[in-house]
PDBQT receptor file of N, H, CA, C and O in Angstrom, charges set to zero:
ATOM      1  N   MET A   1       0.662  -1.009   0.161  1.00  0.00    +0.000 N 
ATOM      2  CA  MET A   1      -0.031   0.115   0.213  1.00  0.00    +0.000 C 
ATOM      3  C   MET A   1       0.902   1.736   0.069  1.00  0.00    +0.000 C 
ATOM      4  O   MET A   1       0.364   2.781  -0.296  1.00  0.00    +0.000 OA
ATOM      5  N   LEU A   2       2.564   1.583   0.501  1.00  0.00    +0.000 N 
ATOM      6  H   LEU A   2       3.001   0.734   0.798  1.00  0.00    +0.000 HD
ATOM      7  CA  LEU A   2       2.850   1.766   0.730  1.00  0.00    +0.000 C 
ATOM      8  C   LEU A   2       3.312   3.204  -0.077  1.00  0.00    +0.000 C 
ATOM      9  O   LEU A   2       3.452   4.408   0.139  1.00  0.00    +0.000 OA
ATOM     10  N   THR A   3       3.522   1.588  -1.812  1.00  0.00    +0.000 N 
ATOM     11  H   THR A   3       3.408   0.611  -1.988  1.00  0.00    +0.000 HD
ATOM     12  CA  THR A   3       4.234   1.845  -2.364  1.00  0.00    +0.000 C 
ATOM     13  C   THR A   3       3.195   2.906  -3.756  1.00  0.00    +0.000 C 
ATOM     14  O   THR A   3       3.298   3.928  -4.435  1.00  0.00    +0.000 OA
ATOM     15  N   VAL A   4       1.949   1.393  -3.407  1.00  0.00    +0.000 N 
ATOM     16  H   VAL A   4       1.865   0.563  -2.856  1.00  0.00    +0.000 HD
ATOM     17  CA  VAL A   4       1.294   3.181  -4.337  1.00  0.00    +0.000 C 
ATOM     18  C   VAL A   4       1.459   4.611  -3.996  1.00  0.00    +0.000 C 
ATOM     19  O   VAL A   4       2.142   5.542  -4.422  1.00  0.00    +0.000 OA
ATOM     20  N   LEU A   5       0.311   4.381  -2.787  1.00  0.00    +0.000 N 
ATOM     21  H   LEU A   5      -0.244   3.625  -2.441  1.00  0.00    +0.000 HD
ATOM     22  CA  LEU A   5       0.560   5.634  -2.423  1.00  0.00    +0.000 C 
ATOM     23  C   LEU A   5       1.577   6.706  -2.967  1.00  0.00    +0.000 C 
ATOM     24  O   LEU A   5       1.434   7.775  -3.560  1.00  0.00    +0.000 OA
ATOM     25  N   ALA A   6       2.997   5.763  -2.389  1.00  0.00    +0.000 N 
ATOM     26  H   ALA A   6       3.113   4.894  -1.907  1.00  0.00    +0.000 HD
ATOM     27  CA  ALA A   6       4.015   7.096  -3.169  1.00  0.00    +0.000 C 
ATOM     28  C   ALA A   6       4.165   7.277  -3.947  1.00  0.00    +0.000 C 
ATOM     29  O   ALA A   6       4.712   8.338  -4.247  1.00  0.00    +0.000 OA
ATOM     30  N   ALA A   7       3.496   5.673  -5.561  1.00  0.00    +0.000 N 
ATOM     31  H   ALA A   7       3.052   4.811  -5.318  1.00  0.00    +0.000 HD
ATOM     32  CA  ALA A   7       4.265   6.223  -6.919  1.00  0.00    +0.000 C 
ATOM     33  C   ALA A   7       2.797   7.650  -6.841  1.00  0.00    +0.000 C 
ATOM     34  O   ALA A   7       3.261   8.789  -6.893  1.00  0.00    +0.000 OA
ATOM     35  N   VAL A   8       0.777   7.547  -6.698  1.00  0.00    +0.000 N 
ATOM     36  H   VAL A   8       0.399   6.622  -6.656  1.00  0.00    +0.000 HD
ATOM     37  CA  VAL A   8       0.056   8.846  -6.743  1.00  0.00    +0.000 C 
ATOM     38  C   VAL A   8       1.190   9.534  -6.421  1.00  0.00    +0.000 C 
ATOM     39  O   VAL A   8       2.013   9.747  -7.312  1.00  0.00    +0.000 OA
ATOM     40  N   LEU A   9       1.481  10.114  -4.745  1.00  0.00    +0.000 N 
ATOM     41  H   LEU A   9       0.813   9.941  -4.021  1.00  0.00    +0.000 HD
ATOM     42  CA  LEU A   9       2.593  11.760  -4.585  1.00  0.00    +0.000 C 
ATOM     43  C   LEU A   9       3.693  11.899  -5.602  1.00  0.00    +0.000 C 
ATOM     44  O   LEU A   9       3.992  13.054  -5.904  1.00  0.00    +0.000 OA
ATOM     45  N   GLY A  10       4.621  10.498  -6.426  1.00  0.00    +0.000 N 
ATOM     46  H   GLY A  10       4.378   9.559  -6.181  1.00  0.00    +0.000 HD
ATOM     47  CA  GLY A  10       5.330  10.913  -7.398  1.00  0.00    +0.000 C 
ATOM     48  C   GLY A  10       5.185  12.137  -8.404  1.00  0.00    +0.000 C 
ATOM     49  O   GLY A  10       5.859  13.055  -8.870  1.00  0.00    +0.000 OA
ATOM     50  N   ALA A  11       3.258  11.333  -8.488  1.00  0.00    +0.000 N 
ATOM     51  H   ALA A  11       2.710  10.587  -8.110  1.00  0.00    +0.000 HD
ATOM     52  CA  ALA A  11       2.569  11.700  -9.881  1.00  0.00    +0.000 C 
ATOM     53  C   ALA A  11       2.310  13.293 -10.582  1.00  0.00    +0.000 C 
ATOM     54  O   ALA A  11       2.204  14.033 -11.560  1.00  0.00    +0.000 OA
ATOM     55  N   LEU A  12       2.321  12.986  -8.688  1.00  0.00    +0.000 N 
ATOM     56  H   LEU A  12       2.407  12.385  -7.894  1.00  0.00    +0.000 HD
ATOM     57  CA  LEU A  12       1.472  14.647  -8.458  1.00  0.00    +0.000 C 
ATOM     58  C   LEU A  12       2.405  15.437  -8.728  1.00  0.00    +0.000 C 
ATOM     59  O   LEU A  12       2.432  16.158  -9.725  1.00  0.00    +0.000 OA
ATOM     60  N   ARG A  13       3.508  15.358  -7.610  1.00  0.00    +0.000 N 
ATOM     61  H   ARG A  13       3.486  14.772  -6.799  1.00  0.00    +0.000 HD
ATOM     62  CA  ARG A  13       4.596  15.874  -7.845  1.00  0.00    +0.000 C 
ATOM     63  C   ARG A  13       5.534  16.381  -8.514  1.00  0.00    +0.000 C 
ATOM     64  O   ARG A  13       6.425  17.171  -8.201  1.00  0.00    +0.000 OA
ATOM     65  N   GLY A  14       5.108  15.547 -10.060  1.00  0.00    +0.000 N 
ATOM     66  H   GLY A  14       4.385  14.905 -10.314  1.00  0.00    +0.000 HD
ATOM     67  CA  GLY A  14       5.609  14.901 -11.550  1.00  0.00    +0.000 C 
ATOM     68  C   GLY A  14       5.313  16.317 -12.133  1.00  0.00    +0.000 C 
ATOM     69  O   GLY A  14       6.064  17.156 -12.631  1.00  0.00    +0.000 OA
ATOM     70  N   ILE A  15       3.529  16.298 -11.832  1.00  0.00    +0.000 N 
ATOM     71  H   ILE A  15       2.919  15.616 -11.427  1.00  0.00    +0.000 HD
ATOM     72  CA  ILE A  15       2.810  17.571 -12.553  1.00  0.00    +0.000 C 
ATOM     73  C   ILE A  15       3.207  18.812 -12.134  1.00  0.00    +0.000 C 
ATOM     74  O   ILE A  15       3.013  19.844 -12.776  1.00  0.00    +0.000 OA
ATOM     75  N   ALA A  16       4.148  18.691 -10.326  1.00  0.00    +0.000 N 
ATOM     76  H   ALA A  16       4.305  17.852  -9.804  1.00  0.00    +0.000 HD
ATOM     77  CA  ALA A  16       3.824  20.338 -10.245  1.00  0.00    +0.000 C 
ATOM     78  C   ALA A  16       4.592  20.604 -10.759  1.00  0.00    +0.000 C 
ATOM     79  O   ALA A  16       4.297  21.467 -11.586  1.00  0.00    +0.000 OA
ATOM     80  N   ARG A  17       6.069  20.192 -10.764  1.00  0.00    +0.000 N 
ATOM     81  H   ARG A  17       6.309  19.491 -10.092  1.00  0.00    +0.000 HD
ATOM     82  CA  ARG A  17       7.112  20.249 -11.059  1.00  0.00    +0.000 C 
ATOM     83  C   ARG A  17       7.336  20.614 -12.335  1.00  0.00    +0.000 C 
ATOM     84  O   ARG A  17       7.863  21.664 -12.701  1.00  0.00    +0.000 OA
ATOM     85  N   ALA A  18       6.723  19.284 -13.356  1.00  0.00    +0.000 N 
ATOM     86  H   ALA A  18       6.296  18.431 -13.058  1.00  0.00    +0.000 HD
ATOM     87  CA  ALA A  18       6.636  19.983 -14.762  1.00  0.00    +0.000 C 
ATOM     88  C   ALA A  18       5.800  21.257 -14.998  1.00  0.00    +0.000 C 
ATOM     89  O   ALA A  18       6.480  21.967 -15.739  1.00  0.00    +0.000 OA
ATOM     90  N   ARG A  19       4.287  22.056 -14.620  1.00  0.00    +0.000 N 
ATOM     91  H   ARG A  19       3.735  21.479 -14.018  1.00  0.00    +0.000 HD
ATOM     92  CA  ARG A  19       3.846  22.734 -14.744  1.00  0.00    +0.000 C 
ATOM     93  C   ARG A  19       4.603  24.598 -14.008  1.00  0.00    +0.000 C 
ATOM     94  O   ARG A  19       4.395  25.796 -14.201  1.00  0.00    +0.000 OA
ATOM     95  N   LYS A  20       5.401  23.821 -13.244  1.00  0.00    +0.000 N 
ATOM     96  H   LYS A  20       5.570  22.848 -13.087  1.00  0.00    +0.000 HD
ATOM     97  CA  LYS A  20       6.275  24.698 -12.904  1.00  0.00    +0.000 C 
ATOM     98  C   LYS A  20       7.490  25.720 -13.870  1.00  0.00    +0.000 C 
ATOM     99  O   LYS A  20       8.001  26.837 -13.936  1.00  0.00    +0.000 OA
ATOM    100  N   LEU A  21       7.449  24.112 -14.619  1.00  0.00    +0.000 N 
ATOM    101  H   LEU A  21       7.034  23.204 -14.565  1.00  0.00    +0.000 HD
ATOM    102  CA  LEU A  21       8.709  24.894 -15.493  1.00  0.00    +0.000 C 
ATOM    103  C   LEU A  21       7.884  24.790 -16.656  1.00  0.00    +0.000 C 
ATOM    104  O   LEU A  21       8.542  24.285 -17.565  1.00  0.00    +0.000 OA
ATOM    105  N   GLY A  22       6.766  25.049 -16.985  1.00  0.00    +0.000 N 
ATOM    106  H   GLY A  22       6.232  25.460 -16.245  1.00  0.00    +0.000 HD
ATOM    107  CA  GLY A  22       6.048  25.398 -17.957  1.00  0.00    +0.000 C 
ATOM    108  C   GLY A  22       5.988  24.325 -19.533  1.00  0.00    +0.000 C 
ATOM    109  O   GLY A  22       6.108  24.680 -20.705  1.00  0.00    +0.000 OA
ATOM    110  N   GLY A  23       5.783  23.096 -19.011  1.00  0.00    +0.000 N 
ATOM    111  H   GLY A  23       5.686  22.807 -18.059  1.00  0.00    +0.000 HD
ATOM    112  CA  GLY A  23       6.104  22.130 -19.294  1.00  0.00    +0.000 C 
ATOM    113  C   GLY A  23       4.787  21.704 -20.314  1.00  0.00    +0.000 C 
ATOM    114  O   GLY A  23       3.843  21.925 -19.555  1.00  0.00    +0.000 OA
ATOM    115  N   ASN A  24       4.169  21.204 -21.644  1.00  0.00    +0.000 N 
ATOM    116  H   ASN A  24       4.936  21.024 -22.260  1.00  0.00    +0.000 HD
ATOM    117  CA  ASN A  24       3.334  21.528 -22.124  1.00  0.00    +0.000 C 
ATOM    118  C   ASN A  24       2.752  19.792 -21.793  1.00  0.00    +0.000 C 
ATOM    119  O   ASN A  24       3.558  18.985 -21.330  1.00  0.00    +0.000 OA
ATOM    120  N   ARG A  25       0.752  19.217 -22.200  1.00  0.00    +0.000 N 
ATOM    121  H   ARG A  25       0.097  19.873 -22.576  1.00  0.00    +0.000 HD
ATOM    122  CA  ARG A  25       0.654  17.517 -21.499  1.00  0.00    +0.000 C 
ATOM    123  C   ARG A  25       1.568  17.050 -21.540  1.00  0.00    +0.000 C 
ATOM    124  O   ARG A  25       1.908  16.584 -20.452  1.00  0.00    +0.000 OA
ATOM    125  N   LEU A  26       2.581  16.835 -22.721  1.00  0.00    +0.000 N 
ATOM    126  H   LEU A  26       2.305  17.213 -23.604  1.00  0.00    +0.000 HD
ATOM    127  CA  LEU A  26       3.370  16.057 -22.593  1.00  0.00    +0.000 C 
ATOM    128  C   LEU A  26       4.210  15.615 -21.671  1.00  0.00    +0.000 C 
ATOM    129  O   LEU A  26       4.269  14.473 -21.215  1.00  0.00    +0.000 OA
ATOM    130  N   ASP A  27       5.240  17.076 -21.245  1.00  0.00    +0.000 N 
ATOM    131  H   ASP A  27       5.192  18.003 -21.615  1.00  0.00    +0.000 HD
ATOM    132  CA  ASP A  27       6.349  17.204 -20.344  1.00  0.00    +0.000 C 
ATOM    133  C   ASP A  27       5.048  16.403 -19.560  1.00  0.00    +0.000 C 
ATOM    134  O   ASP A  27       5.142  15.194 -19.774  1.00  0.00    +0.000 OA
ATOM    135  N   MET A  28       3.794  16.765 -18.664  1.00  0.00    +0.000 N 
ATOM    136  H   MET A  28       3.717  17.747 -18.491  1.00  0.00    +0.000 HD
ATOM    137  CA  MET A  28       3.532  17.135 -17.851  1.00  0.00    +0.000 C 
ATOM    138  C   MET A  28       3.263  15.037 -17.238  1.00  0.00    +0.000 C 
ATOM    139  O   MET A  28       3.329  14.450 -16.158  1.00  0.00    +0.000 OA
ATOM    140  N   ILE A  29       2.904  14.538 -18.986  1.00  0.00    +0.000 N 
ATOM    141  H   ILE A  29       2.850  15.015 -19.863  1.00  0.00    +0.000 HD
ATOM    142  CA  ILE A  29       2.760  12.958 -18.343  1.00  0.00    +0.000 C 
ATOM    143  C   ILE A  29       3.970  12.573 -19.115  1.00  0.00    +0.000 C 
ATOM    144  O   ILE A  29       3.649  11.693 -19.913  1.00  0.00    +0.000 OA
ATOM    145  N   GLN A  30       5.169  12.859 -19.199  1.00  0.00    +0.000 N 
ATOM    146  H   GLN A  30       5.430  13.574 -18.551  1.00  0.00    +0.000 HD
ATOM    147  CA  GLN A  30       6.778  12.023 -18.772  1.00  0.00    +0.000 C 
ATOM    148  C   GLN A  30       6.749  12.871 -17.788  1.00  0.00    +0.000 C 
ATOM    149  O   GLN A  30       5.564  12.836 -17.456  1.00  0.00    +0.000 OA
ATOM    150  N   TYR A  31       7.453  13.865 -16.867  1.00  0.00    +0.000 N 
ATOM    151  H   TYR A  31       8.415  13.894 -17.136  1.00  0.00    +0.000 HD
ATOM    152  CA  TYR A  31       7.849  14.356 -15.329  1.00  0.00    +0.000 C 
ATOM    153  C   TYR A  31       6.279  13.833 -14.194  1.00  0.00    +0.000 C 
ATOM    154  O   TYR A  31       6.061  14.465 -13.160  1.00  0.00    +0.000 OA
ATOM    155  N   ALA A  32       5.237  12.488 -14.681  1.00  0.00    +0.000 N 
ATOM    156  H   ALA A  32       5.414  11.974 -15.521  1.00  0.00    +0.000 HD
ATOM    157  CA  ALA A  32       4.309  12.124 -13.754  1.00  0.00    +0.000 C 
ATOM    158  C   ALA A  32       5.064  11.086 -14.027  1.00  0.00    +0.000 C 
ATOM    159  O   ALA A  32       5.475  10.345 -13.134  1.00  0.00    +0.000 OA
ATOM    160  N   CYS A  33       5.287  10.940 -15.061  1.00  0.00    +0.000 N 
ATOM    161  H   CYS A  33       4.953  11.542 -15.787  1.00  0.00    +0.000 HD
ATOM    162  CA  CYS A  33       5.906   9.205 -15.172  1.00  0.00    +0.000 C 
ATOM    163  C   CYS A  33       6.970   8.192 -14.238  1.00  0.00    +0.000 C 
ATOM    164  O   CYS A  33       6.866   7.217 -13.493  1.00  0.00    +0.000 OA
ATOM    165  N   GLY A  34       7.893   8.951 -14.703  1.00  0.00    +0.000 N 
ATOM    166  H   GLY A  34       7.977   9.743 -15.308  1.00  0.00    +0.000 HD
ATOM    167  CA  GLY A  34       9.848   9.997 -13.712  1.00  0.00    +0.000 C 
ATOM    168  C   GLY A  34       9.871   9.839 -12.469  1.00  0.00    +0.000 C 
ATOM    169  O   GLY A  34      10.781   9.346 -11.802  1.00  0.00    +0.000 OA
ATOM    170  N   HIS A  35       8.207  10.528 -11.883  1.00  0.00    +0.000 N 
ATOM    171  H   HIS A  35       7.468  10.928 -12.425  1.00  0.00    +0.000 HD
ATOM    172  CA  HIS A  35       8.611  10.831  -9.776  1.00  0.00    +0.000 C 
ATOM    173  C   HIS A  35       7.923   9.780  -9.602  1.00  0.00    +0.000 C 
ATOM    174  O   HIS A  35       8.636   8.943  -9.050  1.00  0.00    +0.000 OA
ATOM    175  N   ALA A  36       6.802   9.359  -9.808  1.00  0.00    +0.000 N 
ATOM    176  H   ALA A  36       6.222  10.039 -10.257  1.00  0.00    +0.000 HD
ATOM    177  CA  ALA A  36       6.480   7.669 -10.204  1.00  0.00    +0.000 C 
ATOM    178  C   ALA A  36       7.220   6.433  -9.667  1.00  0.00    +0.000 C 
ATOM    179  O   ALA A  36       7.339   5.572  -8.795  1.00  0.00    +0.000 OA
ATOM    180  N   ILE A  37       7.755   7.140 -11.171  1.00  0.00    +0.000 N 
ATOM    181  H   ILE A  37       7.659   7.840 -11.879  1.00  0.00    +0.000 HD
ATOM    182  CA  ILE A  37       8.610   5.153 -10.605  1.00  0.00    +0.000 C 
ATOM    183  C   ILE A  37       9.101   5.176  -9.619  1.00  0.00    +0.000 C 
ATOM    184  O   ILE A  37       9.195   4.326  -8.733  1.00  0.00    +0.000 OA
ATOM    185  N   ALA A  38       9.645   6.711  -9.759  1.00  0.00    +0.000 N 
ATOM    186  H   ALA A  38       9.569   7.402 -10.478  1.00  0.00    +0.000 HD
ATOM    187  CA  ALA A  38      11.233   6.918  -8.172  1.00  0.00    +0.000 C 
ATOM    188  C   ALA A  38      10.865   6.941  -6.936  1.00  0.00    +0.000 C 
ATOM    189  O   ALA A  38      11.347   6.350  -5.970  1.00  0.00    +0.000 OA
ATOM    190  N   PHE A  39       9.618   7.949  -7.036  1.00  0.00    +0.000 N 
ATOM    191  H   PHE A  39       9.226   8.429  -7.821  1.00  0.00    +0.000 HD
ATOM    192  CA  PHE A  39       8.984   7.545  -5.979  1.00  0.00    +0.000 C 
ATOM    193  C   PHE A  39       8.877   6.097  -5.190  1.00  0.00    +0.000 C 
ATOM    194  O   PHE A  39       9.357   5.704  -4.127  1.00  0.00    +0.000 OA
ATOM    195  N   GLY A  40       7.808   5.317  -6.450  1.00  0.00    +0.000 N 
ATOM    196  H   GLY A  40       7.418   5.637  -7.314  1.00  0.00    +0.000 HD
ATOM    197  CA  GLY A  40       7.887   3.718  -5.589  1.00  0.00    +0.000 C 
ATOM    198  C   GLY A  40       8.333   2.889  -5.733  1.00  0.00    +0.000 C 
ATOM    199  O   GLY A  40       7.911   1.786  -5.387  1.00  0.00    +0.000 OA
ATOM    200  N   LEU A  41       9.225   3.093  -6.228  1.00  0.00    +0.000 N 
ATOM    201  H   LEU A  41       9.568   3.989  -6.509  1.00  0.00    +0.000 HD
ATOM    202  CA  LEU A  41      10.637   2.949  -6.186  1.00  0.00    +0.000 C 
ATOM    203  C   LEU A  41      11.222   2.423  -4.870  1.00  0.00    +0.000 C 
ATOM    204  O   LEU A  41      11.424   1.280  -4.460  1.00  0.00    +0.000 OA
ATOM    205  N   LEU A  42      11.430   3.662  -4.337  1.00  0.00    +0.000 N 
ATOM    206  H   LEU A  42      11.266   4.591  -4.670  1.00  0.00    +0.000 HD
ATOM    207  CA  LEU A  42      12.190   4.336  -3.361  1.00  0.00    +0.000 C 
ATOM    208  C   LEU A  42      11.492   4.099  -1.491  1.00  0.00    +0.000 C 
ATOM    209  O   LEU A  42      12.005   4.118  -0.372  1.00  0.00    +0.000 OA
ATOM    210  N   ALA A  43       9.829   3.852  -2.149  1.00  0.00    +0.000 N 
ATOM    211  H   ALA A  43       9.412   3.836  -3.058  1.00  0.00    +0.000 HD
ATOM    212  CA  ALA A  43       8.863   3.657  -1.127  1.00  0.00    +0.000 C 
ATOM    213  C   ALA A  43       8.921   2.069  -1.529  1.00  0.00    +0.000 C 
ATOM    214  O   ALA A  43       8.198   1.525  -0.694  1.00  0.00    +0.000 OA
ATOM    215  N   ALA A  44       9.388   1.170  -2.325  1.00  0.00    +0.000 N 
ATOM    216  H   ALA A  44       9.976   1.612  -3.003  1.00  0.00    +0.000 HD
ATOM    217  CA  ALA A  44       9.411  -0.641  -1.495  1.00  0.00    +0.000 C 
ATOM    218  C   ALA A  44      10.572  -0.771  -1.369  1.00  0.00    +0.000 C 
ATOM    219  O   ALA A  44      10.892  -1.952  -1.235  1.00  0.00    +0.000 OA
ATOM    220  N   LEU A  45      11.508   0.035  -1.348  1.00  0.00    +0.000 N 
ATOM    221  H   LEU A  45      11.249   0.994  -1.457  1.00  0.00    +0.000 HD
ATOM    222  CA  LEU A  45      12.770  -0.418  -1.164  1.00  0.00    +0.000 C 
ATOM    223  C   LEU A  45      12.988  -0.338   0.592  1.00  0.00    +0.000 C 
ATOM    224  O   LEU A  45      13.732  -0.847   1.430  1.00  0.00    +0.000 OA
ATOM    225  N   ALA A  46      12.001   0.500   0.558  1.00  0.00    +0.000 N 
ATOM    226  H   ALA A  46      11.396   0.913  -0.122  1.00  0.00    +0.000 HD
ATOM    227  CA  ALA A  46      11.746   1.466   2.278  1.00  0.00    +0.000 C 
ATOM    228  C   ALA A  46      10.795   0.739   3.158  1.00  0.00    +0.000 C 
ATOM    229  O   ALA A  46      10.967   0.335   4.308  1.00  0.00    +0.000 OA
ATOM    230  N   GLY A  47       9.720   0.652   2.356  1.00  0.00    +0.000 N 
ATOM    231  H   GLY A  47       9.580   0.981   1.421  1.00  0.00    +0.000 HD
ATOM    232  CA  GLY A  47       9.349  -1.175   3.270  1.00  0.00    +0.000 C 
ATOM    233  C   GLY A  47       9.401  -2.344   2.819  1.00  0.00    +0.000 C 
ATOM    234  O   GLY A  47       8.435  -3.106   2.865  1.00  0.00    +0.000 OA
ATOM    235  N   THR A  48      10.774  -2.713   2.217  1.00  0.00    +0.000 N 
ATOM    236  H   THR A  48      11.559  -2.094   2.180  1.00  0.00    +0.000 HD
ATOM    237  CA  THR A  48      10.988  -4.025   2.670  1.00  0.00    +0.000 C 
ATOM    238  C   THR A  48      12.024  -3.846   3.613  1.00  0.00    +0.000 C 
ATOM    239  O   THR A  48      12.194  -4.795   4.378  1.00  0.00    +0.000 OA
ATOM    240  N   VAL A  49      12.866  -2.716   3.766  1.00  0.00    +0.000 N 
ATOM    241  H   VAL A  49      12.728  -1.945   3.144  1.00  0.00    +0.000 HD
ATOM    242  CA  VAL A  49      13.902  -2.325   4.513  1.00  0.00    +0.000 C 
ATOM    243  C   VAL A  49      13.120  -2.937   6.143  1.00  0.00    +0.000 C 
ATOM    244  O   VAL A  49      13.470  -3.861   6.877  1.00  0.00    +0.000 OA
ATOM    245  N   LEU A  50      11.472  -1.541   6.303  1.00  0.00    +0.000 N 
ATOM    246  H   LEU A  50      11.188  -0.790   5.707  1.00  0.00    +0.000 HD
ATOM    247  CA  LEU A  50      10.923  -1.932   6.808  1.00  0.00    +0.000 C 
ATOM    248  C   LEU A  50      10.065  -4.015   8.237  1.00  0.00    +0.000 C 
ATOM    249  O   LEU A  50       9.541  -4.684   9.128  1.00  0.00    +0.000 OA
ATOM    250  N   ALA A  51      10.675  -3.690   7.185  1.00  0.00    +0.000 N 
ATOM    251  H   ALA A  51      11.100  -3.147   6.461  1.00  0.00    +0.000 HD
ATOM    252  CA  ALA A  51       9.892  -5.439   7.743  1.00  0.00    +0.000 C 
ATOM    253  C   ALA A  51      10.997  -6.530   7.205  1.00  0.00    +0.000 C 
ATOM    254  O   ALA A  51      10.725  -7.687   6.882  1.00  0.00    +0.000 OA
ATOM    255  N   ARG A  52      11.990  -6.070   7.182  1.00  0.00    +0.000 N 
ATOM    256  H   ARG A  52      12.211  -5.131   7.444  1.00  0.00    +0.000 HD
ATOM    257  CA  ARG A  52      12.827  -7.413   7.306  1.00  0.00    +0.000 C 
ATOM    258  C   ARG A  52      13.662  -6.862   9.079  1.00  0.00    +0.000 C 
ATOM    259  O   ARG A  52      13.819  -7.606  10.047  1.00  0.00    +0.000 OA
ATOM    260  N   PHE A  53      14.048  -5.385   8.982  1.00  0.00    +0.000 N 
ATOM    261  H   PHE A  53      13.921  -4.780   8.195  1.00  0.00    +0.000 HD
ATOM    262  CA  PHE A  53      14.011  -5.182  10.413  1.00  0.00    +0.000 C 
ATOM    263  C   PHE A  53      12.649  -5.177  11.400  1.00  0.00    +0.000 C 
ATOM    264  O   PHE A  53      12.736  -4.954  12.608  1.00  0.00    +0.000 OA
ATOM    265  N   LEU A  54      12.070  -5.304  11.089  1.00  0.00    +0.000 N 
ATOM    266  H   LEU A  54      11.999  -5.486  10.109  1.00  0.00    +0.000 HD
ATOM    267  CA  LEU A  54      10.493  -6.069  12.317  1.00  0.00    +0.000 C 
ATOM    268  C   LEU A  54      10.354  -6.547  12.457  1.00  0.00    +0.000 C 
ATOM    269  O   LEU A  54       9.387  -6.555  13.219  1.00  0.00    +0.000 OA
ATOM    270  N   SER A  55      10.771  -7.544  12.192  1.00  0.00    +0.000 N 
ATOM    271  H   SER A  55      11.556  -7.538  11.574  1.00  0.00    +0.000 HD
ATOM    272  CA  SER A  55      10.453  -9.319  11.533  1.00  0.00    +0.000 C 
ATOM    273  C   SER A  55      11.668 -10.211  12.142  1.00  0.00    +0.000 C 
ATOM    274  O   SER A  55      11.668 -11.442  12.171  1.00  0.00    +0.000 OA
ATOM    275  N   SER A  56      12.550  -9.491  12.552  1.00  0.00    +0.000 N 
ATOM    276  H   SER A  56      12.550  -8.491  12.529  1.00  0.00    +0.000 HD
ATOM    277  CA  SER A  56      13.664  -9.997  13.167  1.00  0.00    +0.000 C 
ATOM    278  C   SER A  56      13.833  -9.832  14.699  1.00  0.00    +0.000 C 
ATOM    279  O   SER A  56      14.830 -10.283  15.262  1.00  0.00    +0.000 OA
TER     280      SER A  56
């Protein structure tokens, strides 16, 4: 669940960043995808680390 939430927040952050830089619709889509992937991967890594430490 953490990964999905982080991906959605990353997509929203990417859209906001592209809009701030003056990008068009395709730029916003590209930034949203890139940020969603990056945030999702970081959240998956954090979830794995937390599960590993909390299970011992």
